[in-house]
Backbone as JSON, one array per atom type, in Angstrom:
{
  "sequence": "IVASLGLSPGLLPFLAKASLQDRPQPLRAVVRSGLFPSLATGLVLSVAVLLLGPWIAASFFQKPHLEEFLVPFSALIFLGSALTVVATVLQGLKAVAEREWIERVLVSAVAAMGLAVTWQLDLGSGGVIISVLSGALIGLLMAIWFVSRREPGVLNPTGPSDPLRIPEVLGYSWPLLGTSMLAVLLLSTDILCMGYYSD",
  "N": [[115.92, 12.21, 34.17], [115.76, 13.14, 36.82], [112.96, 13.78, 36.78], [111.81, 11.17, 36.71], [112.14, 10.21, 39.25], [113.49, 8.04, 40.31], [111.72, 5.9, 40.15], [112.03, 4.02, 37.96], [114.42, 1.83, 38.58], [112.68, 1.49, 40.75], [109.9, 1.0, 41.13], [109.27, -1.6, 40.37], [109.53, -3.75, 42.12], [106.95, -3.4, 43.75], [105.1, -3.43, 41.71], [105.45, -6.17, 40.99], [104.65, -7.54, 43.23], [101.94, -6.6, 43.39], [100.72, -7.51, 41.18], [100.61, -10.17, 41.62], [98.17, -10.59, 42.91], [94.58, -11.21, 42.78], [92.94, -9.17, 42.3], [92.37, -6.1, 40.4], [92.53, -3.9, 41.74], [94.85, -3.35, 43.45], [96.93, -3.14, 41.85], [96.26, -0.99, 40.15], [96.5, 0.97, 42.23], [99.31, 0.87, 42.6], [100.66, 1.54, 40.12], [99.26, 4.22, 39.86], [100.57, 5.4, 42.1], [103.22, 5.63, 41.27], [103.09, 6.91, 38.65], [101.57, 9.31, 39.08], [103.19, 11.02, 40.68], [105.58, 11.31, 39.17], [104.67, 12.28, 36.65], [103.64, 14.79, 37.5], [106.09, 15.82, 38.55], [107.57, 15.87, 36.12], [106.22, 17.6, 34.57], [106.32, 20.07, 36.17], [109.08, 20.6, 35.9], [109.47, 20.79, 33.12], [107.98, 23.04, 32.63], [109.59, 24.79, 34.0], [112.1, 24.69, 32.7], [111.09, 25.51, 30.19], [110.38, 28.3, 30.64], [112.65, 29.32, 31.72], [114.56, 28.89, 29.82], [115.82, 30.77, 28.06], [117.37, 32.25, 29.77], [118.9, 30.24, 30.95], [120.47, 29.46, 28.69], [121.84, 31.88, 28.01], [123.08, 32.78, 30.38], [123.95, 30.54, 32.01], [125.35, 28.64, 30.15], [126.41, 30.43, 28.48], [125.86, 30.61, 25.69], [123.83, 32.01, 23.91], [122.28, 31.18, 21.59], [121.46, 28.59, 22.09], [119.11, 28.54, 23.24], [117.12, 28.12, 21.13], [116.73, 25.44, 21.05], [116.64, 24.53, 23.66], [114.24, 25.57, 24.78], [111.93, 24.47, 23.21], [112.79, 21.62, 23.55], [112.21, 21.31, 26.24], [109.89, 20.03, 26.51], [110.61, 17.4, 26.26], [111.33, 16.57, 28.74], [109.08, 16.04, 30.28], [107.67, 14.31, 28.5], [109.72, 12.31, 28.61], [109.77, 11.37, 31.23], [107.22, 10.44, 31.58], [107.33, 8.2, 29.73], [109.42, 6.69, 30.71], [108.38, 5.77, 33.17], [105.94, 4.46, 32.43], [107.06, 2.57, 30.68], [108.41, 1.15, 32.69], [106.12, 0.05, 34.24], [105.33, -1.61, 32.12], [107.27, -3.51, 31.91], [107.15, -4.47, 34.67], [104.84, -5.79, 34.36], [105.64, -8.12, 33.2], [106.56, -7.85, 30.51], [109.23, -7.5, 29.26], [110.8, -7.68, 26.81], [109.1, -6.09, 25.2], [109.45, -3.61, 26.48], [112.12, -3.3, 25.98], [112.32, -3.12, 23.39], [110.97, -0.88, 22.7], [112.14, 1.22, 23.99], [114.84, 0.91, 23.38], [114.94, 0.61, 20.45], [112.55, 1.45, 18.88], [112.13, 4.26, 19.69], [114.72, 5.31, 19.14], [114.79, 4.8, 16.35], [112.68, 6.13, 15.15], [113.23, 8.72, 15.66], [115.84, 8.77, 14.52], [114.97, 8.26, 11.74], [113.44, 10.65, 11.34], [115.54, 12.54, 11.53], [117.0, 11.83, 9.39], [115.3, 12.64, 7.24], [115.17, 15.42, 8.0], [117.72, 16.07, 7.25], [117.71, 15.48, 4.41], [115.86, 17.18, 3.38], [116.7, 19.49, 4.37], [115.91, 20.62, 6.78], [116.71, 21.91, 8.96], [117.11, 23.22, 12.6], [114.5, 22.97, 13.46], [113.52, 20.67, 12.25], [115.27, 18.87, 13.56], [114.46, 19.14, 16.21], [111.74, 18.39, 16.09], [112.07, 15.71, 15.24], [113.32, 14.43, 17.32], [111.48, 14.79, 19.39], [109.3, 13.45, 18.34], [110.09, 10.89, 18.4], [110.08, 10.14, 21.12], [107.47, 10.58, 21.92], [106.0, 8.81, 20.25], [107.16, 6.4, 21.18], [106.08, 6.7, 23.77], [103.28, 6.52, 23.38], [103.18, 3.77, 22.25], [104.19, 2.5, 24.42], [101.97, 2.77, 26.19], [100.03, 1.57, 24.86], [100.82, -1.26, 24.73], [100.94, -1.63, 27.51], [98.05, -1.39, 28.16], [97.0, -3.47, 26.54], [98.18, -5.49, 27.71], [97.22, -5.52, 30.34], [94.37, -4.76, 30.65], [92.84, -1.68, 31.43], [94.48, -0.99, 33.57], [95.83, 1.48, 33.54], [93.7, 3.21, 33.63], [92.42, 6.19, 34.97], [90.1, 6.38, 36.35], [89.13, 4.09, 37.41], [88.37, 1.79, 39.93], [90.4, 1.76, 42.79], [92.95, 0.61, 45.22], [94.04, 2.33, 48.36], [96.41, 4.92, 47.55], [99.94, 4.46, 47.3], [101.96, 6.33, 47.72], [104.11, 7.46, 49.43], [105.41, 5.4, 50.32], [106.34, 4.14, 48.02], [107.75, 6.1, 46.77], [109.59, 6.43, 48.82], [111.07, 4.26, 48.68], [111.96, 4.3, 46.07], [113.46, 6.81, 45.94], [116.31, 6.72, 46.8], [117.48, 5.19, 44.65], [117.47, 7.05, 42.62], [119.8, 8.53, 42.63], [121.79, 6.49, 42.03], [121.0, 6.02, 39.41], [121.55, 8.56, 38.15], [124.39, 8.67, 38.33], [124.99, 6.58, 36.76], [124.23, 7.41, 34.25], [125.83, 9.77, 34.13], [128.34, 8.7, 33.98], [128.42, 7.1, 31.8], [128.15, 9.11, 29.89], [130.46, 10.69, 30.04], [132.55, 10.85, 28.12], [131.25, 12.32, 26.1], [130.67, 14.75, 27.44], [133.23, 15.74, 28.21], [134.32, 16.22, 25.56], [132.47, 18.19, 24.79], [133.11, 20.03, 26.94], [135.71, 20.76, 26.21], [135.88, 21.37, 23.51], [135.57, 24.12, 21.2]],
  "CA": [[116.19, 11.46, 35.18], [115.2, 13.59, 38.14], [111.62, 13.58, 36.95], [111.35, 9.71, 37.04], [112.04, 10.01, 40.65], [113.92, 6.84, 40.71], [110.8, 5.01, 39.83], [112.5, 3.02, 37.2], [113.59, 0.55, 38.7], [112.12, 1.36, 42.1], [108.5, 0.71, 41.08], [109.19, -3.0, 39.93], [109.0, -4.7, 43.4], [105.7, -3.18, 44.04], [104.33, -3.93, 40.59], [105.45, -7.58, 41.07], [103.76, -8.08, 44.39], [100.49, -6.35, 43.26], [100.38, -8.29, 40.06], [100.19, -11.59, 41.94], [96.79, -10.47, 43.66], [93.63, -11.64, 41.9], [92.18, -8.15, 42.0], [93.08, -5.05, 39.69], [92.72, -2.69, 42.45], [96.17, -3.12, 44.12], [97.84, -2.94, 40.63], [96.07, 0.24, 39.85], [97.2, 1.94, 43.23], [100.77, 1.07, 42.56], [100.69, 2.37, 39.06], [98.94, 5.58, 40.08], [101.37, 5.92, 43.1], [104.38, 5.89, 40.47], [102.76, 7.65, 37.57], [101.07, 10.57, 39.31], [104.17, 11.88, 41.11], [106.61, 11.41, 37.92], [103.99, 13.21, 35.69], [103.64, 16.2, 37.99], [107.48, 16.47, 38.55], [108.04, 16.05, 34.9], [105.4, 18.9, 34.19], [106.94, 21.16, 36.71], [110.45, 20.86, 35.36], [109.39, 21.15, 31.8], [107.59, 24.41, 32.56], [110.77, 25.58, 34.36], [113.1, 25.0, 31.5], [110.45, 26.42, 29.16], [110.47, 29.75, 31.21], [114.1, 29.68, 32.01], [115.59, 28.48, 28.7], [116.64, 31.89, 27.44], [118.31, 32.6, 30.84], [119.94, 29.12, 31.03], [121.34, 29.51, 27.41], [122.81, 32.89, 27.89], [123.83, 32.89, 31.62], [124.65, 29.31, 32.4], [126.08, 28.18, 29.05], [126.99, 31.46, 27.75], [125.58, 30.38, 24.37], [122.52, 32.48, 23.79], [121.61, 30.67, 20.44], [121.0, 27.29, 22.52], [117.61, 28.77, 23.49], [116.11, 27.56, 20.15], [116.84, 23.95, 21.45], [116.4, 24.32, 25.15], [112.85, 25.81, 24.89], [111.18, 23.31, 22.64], [113.1, 20.41, 24.3], [111.73, 21.27, 27.65], [108.74, 18.93, 26.35], [111.13, 16.1, 26.39], [111.44, 16.06, 30.16], [107.65, 15.51, 30.5], [107.61, 12.84, 27.65], [110.73, 11.15, 29.0], [109.47, 10.94, 32.54], [106.15, 9.52, 31.35], [107.78, 7.08, 28.88], [110.15, 5.81, 31.63], [107.63, 5.14, 34.14], [104.98, 3.55, 31.61], [107.96, 1.28, 30.44], [108.67, 0.32, 33.82], [105.04, -0.63, 34.36], [105.37, -2.68, 31.1], [108.39, -4.4, 32.46], [106.61, -5.04, 35.75], [103.82, -6.74, 33.73], [106.56, -9.21, 32.41], [106.85, -7.59, 29.11], [110.5, -7.01, 29.26], [111.09, -7.6, 25.42], [108.3, -4.97, 24.67], [109.99, -2.33, 26.93], [113.42, -3.06, 25.4], [112.11, -2.77, 21.96], [110.32, 0.41, 22.79], [113.15, 2.24, 24.48], [116.05, 0.76, 22.72], [114.73, 0.45, 19.05], [111.64, 2.29, 18.22], [112.37, 5.7, 20.13], [115.81, 5.87, 18.33], [114.43, 4.62, 14.92], [111.66, 7.21, 14.75], [114.3, 9.92, 15.72], [116.91, 8.65, 13.22], [114.26, 8.53, 10.4], [113.16, 12.16, 11.29], [116.91, 13.34, 11.38], [117.25, 11.53, 7.86], [114.41, 13.44, 6.43], [115.52, 16.58, 8.16], [119.05, 16.3, 6.43], [117.49, 15.43, 2.94], [114.88, 18.4, 3.17], [117.52, 20.84, 4.87], [114.84, 21.45, 7.64], [117.36, 22.78, 10.0], [117.08, 22.88, 13.97], [113.23, 22.56, 13.71], [113.47, 19.37, 12.01], [115.84, 18.03, 14.69], [113.5, 19.03, 17.36], [110.61, 17.49, 15.85], [112.5, 14.26, 15.28], [113.5, 13.85, 18.8], [110.28, 14.81, 20.17], [108.39, 12.52, 17.96], [110.42, 9.4, 18.96], [109.78, 10.02, 22.6], [106.01, 10.6, 21.89], [105.54, 7.53, 19.71], [107.55, 5.45, 22.25], [105.07, 6.65, 24.94], [102.13, 6.06, 22.93], [103.29, 2.46, 22.11], [104.15, 1.76, 25.73], [100.56, 2.83, 26.77], [99.18, 0.54, 24.02], [101.36, -2.48, 25.21], [100.3, -1.99, 28.84], [96.63, -1.42, 27.83], [96.78, -4.64, 25.91], [98.6, -6.75, 28.61], [96.51, -5.45, 31.53], [93.24, -3.59, 30.42], [92.27, -0.84, 32.64], [95.35, -0.57, 34.61], [96.05, 3.0, 33.28], [92.3, 4.03, 33.65], [92.35, 7.12, 36.03], [88.81, 6.56, 37.1], [88.76, 2.81, 37.81], [88.37, 1.58, 41.32], [91.61, 1.35, 43.19], [93.1, 0.54, 46.62], [94.64, 3.58, 48.63], [97.64, 5.14, 46.89], [101.0, 4.15, 48.28], [103.01, 7.4, 47.05], [105.1, 7.73, 50.31], [106.24, 4.07, 50.34], [106.82, 3.81, 46.69], [108.94, 7.1, 46.54], [110.53, 6.35, 49.87], [112.0, 3.01, 48.33], [112.8, 4.56, 44.93], [114.26, 7.88, 46.03], [117.81, 6.48, 46.74], [117.8, 4.75, 43.36], [117.76, 8.16, 41.71], [121.33, 8.88, 42.69], [122.56, 5.63, 41.19], [120.59, 6.36, 37.87], [122.18, 9.75, 37.62], [125.66, 8.28, 38.31], [125.28, 5.7, 35.62], [124.21, 8.29, 32.98], [127.02, 10.69, 34.07], [129.57, 7.86, 33.75], [128.19, 6.84, 30.3], [128.27, 10.4, 29.2], [131.6, 11.37, 30.42], [133.39, 11.36, 26.93], [130.55, 13.57, 25.4], [130.69, 16.03, 28.44], [134.52, 16.24, 28.17], [134.4, 16.9, 24.27], [131.81, 19.54, 24.9], [133.79, 21.2, 27.52], [137.14, 21.23, 25.63], [135.7, 21.97, 22.15], [135.06, 25.39, 20.96]],
  "C": [[115.68, 12.02, 36.66], [113.63, 13.45, 38.0], [111.11, 12.19, 37.06], [111.61, 9.46, 38.33], [112.67, 8.6, 41.16], [112.94, 5.58, 40.59], [111.33, 3.87, 38.77], [114.2, 2.76, 37.79], [112.76, 0.4, 40.01], [110.71, 0.81, 42.26], [108.44, -1.01, 40.7], [108.87, -4.02, 40.94], [107.53, -4.5, 43.69], [104.67, -3.68, 42.96], [104.38, -5.51, 40.63], [104.45, -8.17, 42.08], [102.15, -7.77, 44.03], [99.95, -7.08, 42.22], [100.04, -9.8, 40.48], [98.82, -11.71, 42.78], [95.8, -10.71, 42.36], [92.82, -10.38, 41.47], [92.8, -7.01, 41.26], [93.36, -3.99, 40.57], [94.09, -2.21, 42.89], [97.3, -2.73, 42.92], [97.59, -1.43, 40.29], [96.76, 1.22, 40.88], [98.74, 1.77, 43.16], [101.09, 1.66, 41.23], [100.38, 3.82, 39.07], [99.99, 6.25, 41.01], [102.79, 6.25, 42.43], [103.99, 7.02, 39.45], [102.32, 9.01, 37.96], [102.38, 11.54, 39.78], [105.31, 12.27, 40.02], [105.97, 12.44, 36.94], [103.95, 14.59, 36.29], [105.08, 16.67, 38.21], [108.04, 16.74, 37.14], [107.39, 17.35, 34.18], [106.13, 20.01, 34.72], [108.32, 21.51, 36.12], [110.41, 21.21, 34.05], [109.01, 22.54, 31.63], [108.84, 25.16, 33.0], [111.78, 25.59, 33.38], [112.46, 25.55, 30.42], [110.71, 27.95, 29.36], [111.89, 30.12, 31.24], [115.08, 29.3, 30.94], [116.3, 29.49, 28.17], [117.73, 32.25, 28.58], [119.37, 31.45, 30.92], [120.93, 29.19, 29.83], [122.25, 30.63, 27.6], [123.59, 32.98, 29.11], [124.68, 31.67, 32.04], [125.57, 28.63, 31.36], [126.82, 29.21, 28.32], [126.9, 31.25, 26.16], [124.04, 30.84, 24.13], [121.44, 31.67, 22.73], [121.11, 29.11, 20.95], [119.46, 27.42, 22.91], [116.73, 28.05, 22.35], [115.95, 26.17, 20.3], [116.27, 23.88, 22.89], [114.81, 24.46, 25.26], [112.01, 24.69, 24.34], [111.44, 21.92, 23.3], [112.75, 20.31, 25.63], [110.45, 20.29, 27.49], [109.38, 17.63, 26.61], [111.22, 15.54, 27.77], [110.21, 15.44, 30.53], [107.51, 14.23, 29.74], [108.6, 11.96, 28.24], [110.37, 10.54, 30.44], [108.27, 9.93, 32.45], [106.53, 8.27, 30.62], [108.5, 6.13, 29.99], [109.34, 5.02, 32.48], [106.47, 4.16, 33.53], [105.89, 2.25, 31.15], [108.12, 0.67, 31.56], [107.52, -0.39, 34.35], [104.85, -1.63, 33.4], [106.2, -3.67, 31.6], [107.86, -5.27, 33.7], [105.51, -6.13, 35.54], [104.44, -8.0, 33.04], [106.58, -9.1, 30.91], [108.02, -6.95, 29.06], [111.07, -6.83, 27.8], [110.25, -6.35, 24.89], [108.99, -3.74, 25.07], [111.41, -2.15, 26.15], [113.32, -2.55, 23.85], [111.71, -1.47, 21.81], [111.45, 1.39, 22.84], [114.5, 2.13, 23.54], [115.86, 0.94, 21.02], [113.84, 1.36, 18.57], [111.8, 3.73, 18.47], [113.6, 6.18, 19.08], [115.46, 5.72, 16.96], [113.69, 5.69, 14.45], [112.54, 8.54, 14.75], [115.19, 10.04, 14.6], [116.08, 8.84, 11.83], [113.85, 10.05, 10.24], [114.46, 12.83, 10.97], [117.27, 13.1, 9.74], [116.69, 12.67, 7.06], [114.83, 14.92, 6.57], [116.84, 16.92, 7.29], [118.74, 16.4, 5.03], [116.82, 16.79, 2.54], [115.63, 19.76, 3.62], [116.32, 21.42, 5.77], [115.36, 22.23, 8.74], [117.15, 22.19, 11.58], [115.6, 22.53, 14.23], [112.96, 21.24, 13.45], [114.01, 18.28, 12.98], [114.99, 17.9, 15.79], [112.36, 18.35, 17.2], [110.77, 16.02, 15.78], [112.5, 13.52, 16.69], [112.25, 13.79, 19.53], [109.28, 13.73, 19.71], [108.74, 11.02, 18.33], [110.12, 9.26, 20.15], [108.11, 10.05, 22.57], [105.37, 9.31, 21.25], [105.87, 6.36, 20.55], [106.41, 5.38, 23.39], [103.84, 6.13, 24.45], [102.04, 4.36, 22.74], [103.39, 1.8, 23.36], [102.79, 1.87, 26.27], [99.65, 1.81, 26.02], [99.55, -0.86, 24.56], [100.75, -2.67, 26.57], [98.72, -2.24, 28.8], [96.19, -2.92, 27.4], [97.06, -5.7, 26.9], [97.67, -6.65, 29.89], [95.48, -4.39, 31.45], [92.73, -2.97, 31.59], [93.24, -0.37, 33.57], [95.86, 0.88, 34.51], [94.9, 3.74, 33.58], [92.38, 4.96, 34.88], [91.24, 7.04, 36.89], [88.51, 5.22, 37.63], [88.91, 2.76, 39.44], [89.91, 1.13, 41.69], [91.86, 1.16, 44.68], [93.85, 1.89, 46.88], [96.0, 3.62, 47.83], [98.78, 4.91, 48.0], [102.17, 5.21, 47.97], [104.13, 7.4, 48.05], [106.0, 6.48, 50.32], [106.94, 3.73, 49.07], [107.91, 4.85, 46.41], [109.99, 6.92, 47.65], [111.62, 5.32, 49.44], [112.73, 3.46, 47.1], [113.7, 5.67, 44.94], [115.76, 7.6, 45.97], [118.29, 5.99, 45.49], [118.08, 5.93, 42.35], [119.23, 8.47, 41.55], [122.06, 7.99, 41.65], [122.26, 5.65, 39.69], [121.28, 7.65, 37.4], [123.57, 9.59, 37.52], [125.92, 7.47, 37.12], [125.24, 6.62, 34.38], [125.41, 9.25, 32.82], [128.31, 9.77, 33.67], [129.52, 7.4, 32.22], [128.36, 7.96, 29.4], [129.5, 11.19, 29.36], [132.4, 11.74, 29.24], [132.66, 12.57, 26.37], [130.76, 14.8, 26.3], [132.12, 16.55, 28.25], [134.82, 16.74, 26.66], [133.6, 18.1, 24.29], [132.56, 20.51, 25.63], [135.11, 21.77, 26.82], [137.09, 21.69, 24.17], [135.32, 23.29, 22.07], [133.64, 25.48, 20.55]]
}
């Protein structure tokens, strides 16, 4: 959530306005203004969790065995932020059904199939990790494919573009980060309580 910087849904009004113009340059500028900061933040946070995973597991959670999950799952921060922003671009291009299908169905289905195979073949924690990461990666690739199909060249990092609008986009999106975190916290309260009170 932090890595997405509130760009979902903060990026949507900018995408809607840019897509009304006849030139692709404004749309590329908006996409880059959202994608570049979120990818950079996701990468920094992923590296931080990768490096601090053993310490977080032992000192913060007091469960050293969590390191085997925290370290590889650090990649999920980067993949998740990229998927969130690219899916928001997809929604901004009026492909709401595709976004919902990717985020609600495809990512979960790939992870669930991987977990089923893990259970059948007794692959242990490694299978769980691969299953979850595969779901996010396939979802991201599918979102990129849908965006490229709907608006060819919009994700091209070298194509001509208007000046980036990063301060404006982040300034609008940043306050939405708190509401996104609160929503996830409220939806996860039961799980957090179970985790806190269970041995």
